[in-house]
C-alpha positions, -999 to 999 in steps of 0.1 A, spaced: -785 676 -440 -810 687 -466 -840 665 -476 -826 660 -511 -793 647 -497 -812 622 -474 -833 610 -503 -802 606 -525 -782 587 -499 -812 564 -492 -817 558 -529 -781 549 -534 -782 525 -504 -813 508 -518 -798 504 -553 -767 489 -538 -787 465 -517 -808 455 -547 -777 447 -568 -761 428 -540 -792 407 -535 -794 400 -573 -757 391 -575 -758 367 -545 -786 343 -554 -768 312 -541 -778 293 -510 -760 279 -481 -769 255 -454 -778 273 -422 -780 254 -389 -778 262 -352 -756 240 -331 -782 224 -308 -805 215 -337 -799 187 -361 -816 200 -393 -800 226 -416 -820 249 -438 -811 263 -472 -809 301 -469 -801 327 -496 -768 345 -492 -786 378 -497 -809 371 -468 -779 365 -446 -764 398 -457 -796 417 -451 -800 402 -417 -764 411 -408 -771 447 -419 -803 450 -399 -786 436 -368 -757 460 -373 -781 489 -377 -800 479 -345 -767 474 -326 -754 508 -337 -786 525 -327 -785 509 -293 -749 520 -288 -757 556 -298 -788 557 -276 -768 544 -246 -739 568 -251 -764 597 -252 -779 589 -218 -757 615 -199 -766 642 -224 -803 634 -222 -802 634 -184 -785 668 -184 -811 682 -208 -839 669 -186 -823 686 -156 -819 719 -174 -856 718 -186 -867 713 -150 -846 743 -139 -860 764 -167 -896 755 -157 -888 765 -121 -875 799 -132 
């Protein structure tokens, strides 16, 4: 993918995130079950946190699925060095 296409995709993603965060300015009560208190949290923050967690989860899945290929590449590099 060319550099211009990467910049364009990133720009579109940032613009969409910006408009979603502007449009969802409401708050909701966030609480975790063992705790008594609830805290007001903006909806946009929840959406951003969900996207970040999804990004990290996807990255971890891709990294774990590539373990076999990385191992084979390592083996091949060692064989090439020996030759």
